[in-house]
C-alpha positions as a Markdown table, in Angstrom:
| # | Residue | x | y | z |
|---|---|---|---|---|
| 1 | Met | 104.8 | 91.9 | 87.3 |
| 2 | Gly | 103.7 | 89.0 | 89.5 |
| 3 | Arg | 103.4 | 89.3 | 93.3 |
| 4 | Ser | 106.4 | 87.2 | 94.0 |
| 5 | Arg | 108.7 | 89.5 | 92.0 |
| 6 | Ala | 106.9 | 92.8 | 92.9 |
| 7 | Ala | 109.1 | 95.7 | 94.0 |
| 8 | Trp | 107.3 | 96.7 | 97.2 |
| 9 | Arg | 108.0 | 100.2 | 98.5 |
| 10 | Lys | 106.8 | 102.5 | 101.2 |
| 11 | Ser | 106.7 | 106.3 | 101.5 |
| 12 | Ser | 109.9 | 108.1 | 102.6 |
| 13 | Arg | 107.6 | 109.9 | 105.0 |
| 14 | Ser | 106.8 | 106.7 | 106.9 |
| 15 | Ser | 110.0 | 106.7 | 109.0 |
| 16 | Gly | 109.5 | 107.3 | 112.8 |
| 17 | Asn | 105.9 | 106.2 | 112.9 |
| 18 | Gly | 106.5 | 103.0 | 114.9 |
| 19 | Gly | 106.5 | 100.7 | 111.9 |
| 20 | Asn | 102.9 | 101.3 | 111.0 |
| 21 | Cys | 103.4 | 101.4 | 107.2 |
| 22 | Val | 101.5 | 100.4 | 104.1 |
| 23 | Glu | 103.7 | 99.2 | 101.2 |
| 24 | Val | 102.6 | 99.4 | 97.5 |
| 25 | Ala | 103.7 | 97.6 | 94.4 |
| 26 | Glu | 102.9 | 97.9 | 90.7 |
| 27 | Leu | 101.5 | 94.5 | 89.6 |
| 28 | Thr | 100.2 | 93.3 | 86.2 |
| 29 | Ser | 96.8 | 93.0 | 87.7 |
| 30 | Gly | 96.8 | 96.5 | 89.4 |
| 31 | Ile | 98.3 | 98.0 | 92.5 |
| 32 | Gly | 99.2 | 95.8 | 95.4 |
| 33 | Leu | 98.9 | 97.0 | 99.0 |
| 34 | Arg | 100.3 | 95.2 | 102.1 |
| 35 | Asp | 101.2 | 95.8 | 105.8 |
| 36 | Ser | 105.0 | 96.3 | 106.0 |
| 37 | Lys | 105.0 | 94.5 | 109.3 |
| 38 | Asp | 103.6 | 91.3 | 107.7 |
| 39 | Pro | 105.0 | 91.0 | 104.2 |
| 40 | Asp | 103.9 | 87.4 | 103.9 |
| 41 | Gly | 100.4 | 88.2 | 105.1 |
| 42 | Pro | 97.4 | 89.1 | 103.0 |
| 43 | Lys | 97.7 | 91.6 | 100.1 |
| 44 | Leu | 95.0 | 93.8 | 98.6 |
| 45 | Val | 95.1 | 94.4 | 94.9 |
| 46 | Val | 93.1 | 97.3 | 93.4 |
| 47 | Ser | 92.8 | 98.7 | 89.9 |
| 48 | Arg | 95.1 | 101.5 | 88.9 |
| 49 | Asp | 92.0 | 103.8 | 88.6 |
| 50 | Ala | 90.8 | 102.9 | 92.1 |
| 51 | Phe | 94.3 | 103.5 | 93.5 |
| 52 | Ala | 94.5 | 106.9 | 91.7 |
| 53 | Ala | 91.1 | 107.8 | 93.2 |
| 54 | Leu | 92.3 | 106.8 | 96.7 |
| 55 | Val | 95.4 | 108.9 | 96.4 |
| 56 | Ala | 93.4 | 111.9 | 95.1 |
| 57 | Asp | 91.0 | 111.6 | 98.0 |
| 58 | Leu | 93.8 | 111.4 | 100.5 |
| 59 | Lys | 95.4 | 114.5 | 99.1 |
| 60 | Arg | 92.2 | 116.5 | 99.6 |
């Protein structure tokens, strides 16, 4: 899926944090990350493997 049609989502645990949220989307080129306060701003795209490693590290 291209970035313009990406289904961006944020964690259900992000409510009540003052709007400081990261959104993620599955893209054809990998996993997209962006600041929810600036949806038209820069996006970071990482490989699925890199995203899985990040999530695993965060869980530890």
